[in-house]
C-alpha positions as CSV (number, residue, x, y, z in Angstrom):
1,M,14.2,-0.6,202.7
2,P,11.6,-1.6,205.4
3,N,10.0,1.8,204.7
4,L,9.5,0.8,201.1
5,L,7.8,-2.4,202.1
6,S,5.6,-0.7,204.6
7,R,4.3,1.6,201.8
8,I,3.2,-1.4,199.8
9,P,-0.5,-2.0,200.5
10,L,0.0,-5.7,200.5
11,L,2.6,-5.6,203.3
12,S,1.7,-2.4,205.1
13,D,-0.1,-4.2,208.0
14,L,2.9,-6.5,208.8
15,P,4.7,-6.0,212.1
16,E,8.0,-4.1,211.8
17,D,10.0,-7.1,212.9
18,D,8.5,-9.2,210.2
19,L,9.2,-6.5,207.6
20,N,12.8,-6.4,208.8
21,Q,13.1,-10.1,208.6
22,L,11.5,-10.1,205.1
23,V,13.9,-7.4,203.9
24,S,16.9,-9.3,205.0
25,S,15.8,-12.4,203.0
26,L,15.0,-10.5,199.7
27,K,17.5,-10.4,196.9
28,V,18.2,-7.3,194.8
29,L,18.0,-7.6,191.0
30,E,18.8,-4.8,188.6
31,L,17.4,-4.6,185.0
32,Q,18.7,-2.5,182.1
33,A,16.4,-0.5,179.9
34,R,14.1,-2.8,177.7
35,E,15.6,-5.9,179.4
36,I,13.1,-8.8,179.6
37,L,12.7,-10.1,183.1
38,Y,10.5,-13.1,182.1
39,R,8.3,-14.1,179.2
40,E,4.7,-15.1,178.9
41,G,4.3,-18.8,179.4
42,E,7.5,-19.4,181.4
43,V,7.3,-21.1,184.8
44,G,7.5,-18.5,187.6
45,E,9.3,-19.1,190.9
46,H,9.5,-15.5,192.3
47,L,7.4,-12.5,193.2
48,Y,9.0,-9.1,192.5
49,I,8.8,-5.8,194.3
50,I,9.9,-2.6,192.4
51,A,12.3,-0.6,194.5
52,D,13.1,1.9,191.8
53,G,12.1,2.4,188.1
54,Q,9.2,1.0,186.1
55,V,8.3,-2.2,184.2
56,E,5.8,-2.9,181.3
57,I,3.4,-5.7,181.5
58,L,2.9,-7.0,177.9
59,R,1.1,-9.6,175.9
60,A,2.6,-11.0,172.6
61,A,5.8,-9.0,173.3
62,G,8.1,-8.5,170.3
63,T,5.4,-9.2,167.7
64,D,3.1,-7.1,165.5
65,D,0.3,-7.8,167.9
66,E,2.2,-6.6,171.0
67,L,-0.2,-5.3,173.6
68,L,0.7,-3.1,176.6
69,L,-1.4,-4.1,179.5
70,N,0.0,-2.0,182.3
71,I,2.9,0.1,183.5
72,I,3.8,-0.2,187.2
73,G,6.4,1.6,189.3
74,A,8.2,1.8,192.6
75,G,6.3,0.3,195.6
76,E,4.3,-2.1,193.4
77,Y,4.7,-5.8,193.1
78,F,4.1,-8.4,190.3
79,G,4.6,-12.0,189.5
80,D,2.3,-13.3,192.2
81,M,-0.2,-14.9,189.7
82,A,2.4,-17.6,188.7
83,L,2.9,-18.4,192.4
84,I,-0.9,-18.8,193.0
85,M,-2.2,-20.4,189.8
86,P,-1.7,-24.2,189.1
87,G,1.2,-24.9,186.9
88,G,2.9,-21.6,187.9
89,Q,3.1,-20.1,184.3
90,R,3.6,-16.5,183.7
91,T,0.5,-14.8,182.2
92,A,2.4,-11.9,180.6
93,T,5.9,-10.7,179.7
94,V,7.6,-8.1,181.9
95,R,10.1,-5.6,180.4
96,A,12.0,-2.8,182.1
97,R,11.2,0.7,180.8
98,G,14.5,2.0,182.0
99,V,17.1,1.0,184.6
100,T,15.0,-0.7,187.2
101,T,15.8,-2.2,190.7
102,L,13.8,-5.1,191.9
103,L,13.5,-7.1,195.2
104,T,12.8,-10.8,194.6
105,M,10.8,-13.2,196.9
106,S,11.0,-16.9,196.3
107,R,8.1,-19.2,196.1
108,G,9.0,-20.7,199.5
109,E,9.2,-17.3,201.1
110,F,5.9,-16.3,199.5
111,D,4.1,-19.5,200.8
112,D,5.6,-19.0,204.3
113,L,4.4,-15.4,204.4
114,L,0.8,-16.4,203.5
115,R,0.8,-19.2,206.1
116,R,1.8,-16.7,208.8
117,Y,-0.5,-13.9,207.6
118,P,-3.6,-15.5,205.8
119,V,-5.2,-12.0,205.6
120,L,-2.6,-11.1,202.9
121,A,-4.5,-13.4,200.5
122,Y,-7.5,-11.0,200.7
123,S,-5.3,-8.1,199.9
124,M,-3.8,-9.9,197.0
125,V,-7.3,-10.7,195.6
126,R,-8.2,-7.1,195.9
127,V,-5.1,-6.0,194.1
128,S,-5.5,-8.7,191.4
129,S,-9.1,-7.5,190.8
130,Q,-7.9,-3.9,190.4
131,R,-5.3,-5.1,187.9
132,L,-7.8,-7.2,186.1
133,D,-10.1,-4.2,185.8
134,A,-7.2,-2.1,184.5
135,T,-6.2,-4.9,182.0
136,N,-9.8,-5.2,180.8
137,T,-10.0,-1.5,180.3
138,S,-6.7,-1.5,178.4
139,T,-7.7,-4.5,176.3
140,F,-11.1,-3.0,175.5
141,R,-9.5,0.3,174.5
142,D,-7.0,-1.6,172.3
143,L,-9.7,-3.8,170.8
144,T,-11.8,-0.6,170.1
145,E,-8.9,1.0,168.4
146,K,-8.2,-2.2,166.4
147,N,-11.9,-2.3,165.5
148,H,-11.8,1.3,164.2
149,Q,-8.7,0.4,162.2
150,L,-10.4,-2.7,160.8
151,Q,-13.5,-0.7,159.9
152,K,-11.3,2.0,158.2
153,A,-9.5,-0.8,156.3
154,F,-12.8,-2.3,155.3
155,D,-14.2,1.0,154.2
156,E,-11.0,1.7,152.2
157,L,-11.2,-1.8,150.6
158,K,-14.9,-1.2,149.8
159,D,-14.1,2.1,148.2
160,A,-11.2,0.5,146.3
161,H,-13.5,-2.3,145.1
162,E,-16.1,0.3,144.0
163,Q,-13.4,2.2,142.2
164,I,-12.3,-0.9,140.4
165,V,-15.9,-1.8,139.4
166,E,-16.4,1.8,138.2
167,K,-13.1,1.7,136.3
168,E,-14.0,-1.6,134.6
169,R,-17.4,0.0,133.7
170,L,-15.8,3.0,132.2
171,E,-13.3,0.9,130.4
172,K,-16.1,-1.2,129.0
173,E,-17.9,2.0,127.9
174,L,-14.7,3.3,126.3
175,R,-14.4,0.1,124.3
176,V,-18.0,0.4,123.2
177,A,-17.4,4.0,122.3
178,A,-14.3,3.1,120.4
179,D,-16.1,0.4,118.5
180,I,-19.0,2.9,117.7
181,Q,-16.5,5.5,116.5
182,M,-14.6,3.1,114.3
183,S,-17.9,1.8,112.9
184,I,-18.7,5.4,111.7
185,L,-15.5,5.4,109.6
186,P,-15.6,3.5,106.3
187,D,-14.7,-0.2,106.5
188,Q,-12.9,0.2,103.2
189,L,-12.3,3.1,100.8
190,I,-14.2,3.2,97.5
191,V,-12.5,2.1,94.3
192,R,-13.0,4.2,91.1
193,P,-11.1,4.0,87.8
194,G,-8.6,6.8,87.5
195,V,-8.3,7.6,91.2
196,D,-7.3,5.7,94.4
197,F,-7.6,6.7,98.1
198,G,-5.7,6.0,101.3
199,A,-6.5,6.9,104.9
200,S,-5.4,6.3,108.5
201,I,-6.5,7.4,112.0
202,E,-4.5,7.1,115.2
203,P,-6.5,8.3,118.3
204,A,-4.4,9.7,121.1
205,R,-6.8,8.1,123.5
206,Q,-9.1,5.1,123.2
207,V,-11.6,7.3,121.6
208,G,-11.0,10.6,119.8
209,G,-12.5,13.5,118.0
210,D,-11.0,13.1,114.5
211,F,-13.0,11.6,111.6
212,Y,-12.8,11.1,107.9
213,D,-14.9,9.6,105.1
214,V,-14.7,9.0,101.4
215,F,-18.0,8.2,99.7
216,P,-19.6,8.2,96.2
217,L,-21.9,11.0,95.1
218,G,-22.8,9.6,91.7
219,E,-21.1,8.1,88.7
220,N,-18.1,10.4,88.6
221,L,-18.3,12.4,91.8
222,V,-16.7,11.5,95.2
223,G,-17.2,13.2,98.5
224,I,-14.2,13.5,100.9
225,V,-14.4,14.9,104.4
226,I,-11.9,15.2,107.2
227,G,-12.6,16.8,110.6
228,D,-11.1,17.5,114.0
229,V,-13.2,18.2,117.1
230,A,-11.6,20.4,119.8
231,D,-10.4,18.3,122.8
232,K,-10.4,14.5,123.0
233,G,-12.2,11.6,124.7
234,I,-15.9,10.6,124.8
235,P,-17.5,14.1,124.6
236,S,-15.4,14.8,121.5
237,A,-16.3,11.4,120.0
238,I,-20.0,12.1,120.5
239,Y,-19.6,15.6,118.9
240,M,-17.7,14.0,116.1
241,A,-20.4,11.4,115.4
242,R,-23.1,14.1,115.4
243,T,-21.1,16.3,112.9
244,H,-20.3,13.4,110.6
245,A,-24.0,12.3,110.6
246,L,-25.1,15.8,109.7
247,I,-22.6,16.2,106.9
248,M,-23.5,12.8,105.4
249,A,-27.2,13.7,105.6
250,E,-26.7,17.1,103.9
251,S,-24.4,15.6,101.2
252,D,-27.5,13.8,99.8
253,R,-29.2,17.1,99.2
254,S,-26.4,19.1,97.7
255,I,-23.0,18.7,96.1
256,Q,-21.8,22.2,97.0
257,P,-19.2,21.8,99.9
258,G,-19.8,25.4,101.2
259,T,-23.6,25.0,101.2
260,I,-23.3,21.7,103.1
261,L,-21.0,23.1,105.8
262,R,-23.1,26.2,106.3
263,V,-26.3,24.1,106.9
264,V,-24.4,21.8,109.3
265,N,-23.1,24.8,111.2
266,G,-26.6,26.2,111.5
267,H,-27.9,22.9,112.9
268,I,-25.0,22.7,115.5
269,T,-25.1,26.4,116.6
270,R,-28.9,26.6,116.8
271,L,-29.0,24.5,120.0
272,E,-26.2,26.5,121.7
273,K,-25.7,23.8,124.3
274,S,-22.0,23.1,123.7
275,T,-18.7,25.0,123.9
276,Q,-17.1,22.5,121.5
277,F,-16.3,23.2,117.9
278,V,-14.9,21.2,115.0
279,T,-12.6,22.1,112.1
280,V,-13.7,20.5,108.8
281,L,-12.6,20.2,105.2
282,Y,-15.3,18.9,102.8
283,A,-14.5,18.4,99.2
284,V,-16.1,17.0,96.0
285,L,-13.8,15.4,93.4
286,N,-14.9,15.1,89.8
287,I,-13.1,12.0,88.6
288,D,-13.7,12.8,84.9
289,T,-12.4,16.4,84.9
290,G,-10.0,16.3,87.9
291,E,-11.8,19.3,89.5
292,F,-11.4,19.3,93.3
293,T,-13.9,21.7,94.9
294,Y,-13.6,22.2,98.6
295,A,-14.8,24.3,101.6
296,R,-12.5,24.7,104.6
297,A,-14.0,25.5,108.0
298,G,-10.9,26.4,109.9
299,H,-9.2,23.1,109.0
300,E,-5.5,22.5,108.0
301,T,-4.8,23.4,104.3
302,P,-4.1,20.3,102.2
303,V,-0.7,19.6,100.6
304,I,-0.3,18.4,97.0
305,V,2.7,16.8,95.3
306,S,3.0,16.9,91.5
307,P,4.1,13.9,89.4
308,T,7.6,15.4,89.3
309,G,7.8,15.8,93.1
310,E,7.0,19.5,93.5
311,V,5.1,20.0,96.8
312,T,2.8,23.0,97.5
313,R,-0.1,23.8,99.7
314,L,-3.5,24.4,98.1
315,P,-4.7,28.0,97.8
316,H,-6.2,29.1,101.1
317,A,-7.8,31.9,102.9
318,A,-9.1,32.5,106.4
319,G,-12.1,30.4,107.6
320,M,-14.0,29.7,110.8
321,A,-14.6,26.4,112.6
322,I,-18.0,24.9,112.8
323,G,-20.0,25.3,116.0
324,L,-18.8,28.8,117.0
325,W,-21.0,31.3,115.2
326,D,-23.7,31.5,112.6
327,P,-23.4,32.6,109.9
328,I,-20.0,31.1,109.2
329,S,-17.1,32.3,107.1
330,L,-15.5,29.6,104.9
331,D,-12.5,29.2,102.6
332,E,-14.0,27.9,99.3
333,K,-11.8,27.0,96.3
334,T,-11.8,24.8,93.2
335,I,-8.5,23.5,91.8
336,Q,-7.6,21.2,88.9
337,L,-5.7,18.1,89.8
338,E,-2.9,17.1,87.5
339,P,-2.8,13.4,86.5
340,G,-0.2,11.6,88.6
341,S,-0.5,14.1,91.5
342,T,-1.2,13.1,95.1
343,L,-3.2,15.1,97.6
344,L,-2.8,14.9,101.4
345,L,-5.6,16.0,103.8
346,Y,-4.7,15.8,107.5
347,T,-5.5,17.0,111.0
348,D,-3.2,19.2,113.1
349,G,-2.2,16.1,115.2
350,L,0.2,15.3,112.3
351,T,2.1,18.6,112.4
352,D,1.9,19.0,116.2
353,C,3.2,15.5,117.0
354,R,6.4,15.8,119.0
355,E,9.6,13.9,119.5
356,P,11.0,13.2,123.0
357,G,12.7,16.6,123.1
358,G,9.5,18.4,122.4
359,E,10.1,19.5,118.8
360,P,7.0,19.2,116.6
361,F,6.9,17.3,113.3
362,G,5.9,20.5,111.6
363,L,4.6,21.4,108.1
364,E,8.1,21.4,106.6
365,R,8.7,17.7,107.4
366,V,5.2,16.9,106.0
367,M,6.2,18.6,102.7
368,Q,9.6,16.9,102.7
369,T,7.9,13.5,103.1
370,M,5.3,14.2,100.5
371,A,8.1,14.9,98.0
372,K,9.2,11.3,98.3
373,V,5.8,9.8,97.5
374,A,5.4,11.2,94.0
375,G,3.9,8.6,91.7
376,L,3.0,6.2,94.6
377,S,-0.5,5.0,95.2
378,A,-2.6,6.9,97.8
379,A,-2.3,3.9,100.2
380,D,1.5,3.8,99.9
381,A,1.7,7.6,100.3
382,C,-0.3,7.3,103.6
383,L,2.0,4.5,104.8
384,Q,5.1,6.6,104.0
385,M,3.8,9.5,106.0
386,N,2.9,7.3,109.0
387,S,6.4,5.7,108.9
388,A,8.1,9.0,108.8
389,L,6.1,10.2,111.8
390,R,6.9,7.0,113.8
391,V,10.6,7.4,113.2
392,F,10.4,11.1,114.2
393,R,8.4,10.4,117.4
394,R,10.9,7.7,118.7
395,G,8.2,6.4,121.1
396,A,7.2,9.8,122.6
397,P,3.6,10.0,123.9
398,Q,1.0,11.1,121.3
399,D,-0.7,14.3,122.4
400,D,-3.4,14.5,119.7
401,D,-5.3,12.3,117.2
402,V,-3.5,11.9,113.9
403,T,-5.7,11.5,110.8
404,M,-4.8,11.5,107.1
405,V,-6.6,11.0,103.8
406,T,-4.6,10.7,100.6
407,V,-5.9,11.0,97.0
408,H,-3.8,9.9,94.0
409,Y,-5.4,11.1,90.8
410,R,-4.4,9.1,87.6
411,K,-7.2,10.1,85.2
412,K,-6.0,11.2,81.7
């Protein structure tokens, strides 16, 4: 054991007899792994020399702010600061890293040793300075790391705040876009003797690409349009608004549905700046005669129910969507509406709408529902179809916009 003490810089210059005497007075203390020897703030009465093992010098031990100041091992000593400083309080917590053997020196033995060998005080100051430098380095390193962590947290918080601001801006723009889109649609459907209309639109998102309109073209003529822009969201809503505006503008120049859609297609394809397209059905109803003349640009074929409940699809042929090519191929027909019949115009969101298991509503269910609305007003027919669709969906997410226009012809 004297050999151990002689290797300690603090005691290496002591005479061998004094080292032997000191060894005989020291007590042996053994710590288990992670055992606390003493805690920061406690009053200290002993100096400790490590005979075997290692201890950790800690601040704020056992808390989230725990800081490792130093690790010391065999041949080193600690606890001297509490014996030197007024009040004798421990300045840090000491914890064993593994099984550790210590030699303990009491305050009285420590004071007696300094009185007999005052030069030891200089050695202790030197060691304390070295430890202070090491502690400062460790603290600086820890503070630097914490500063990096704080800066990273600040940057992440700043990014999150910017994302929230951007999200709020986008949500505001979406609300404005939705308001603009709804303002394009008619506030209320026109009323004419001998015919009534119903309509509904349910966007899959806050804004969508479906549209419809019902508007007068003269004393006895009514224009009806329904369309579906490919895709959804703001780009589709903008494309929808543009197509709707062009159709309305051209409807003032001609009452021929095919002529109007061809001119609109020419306007849209001439710029060739978009990959989007829109399916459209534009029709003119003569209230006096019941003639329903329509042009179909790739849109869903309307369904009609007779006064007796017989459901059929209108005559149809192939047609192309608007915005793809010019010239365009259209499906153009004229039919005679029977008094008491109801006509349904719709977008593919109706037939494609799915229940939780993934099965689509489909054309067959559309026709089955239409068979039940024979003789009802156009508004009630629209409500019945929406109700049947909601029951079928059972809360499943809506994948596409769903738009319908119903026409109930009563003229005799």
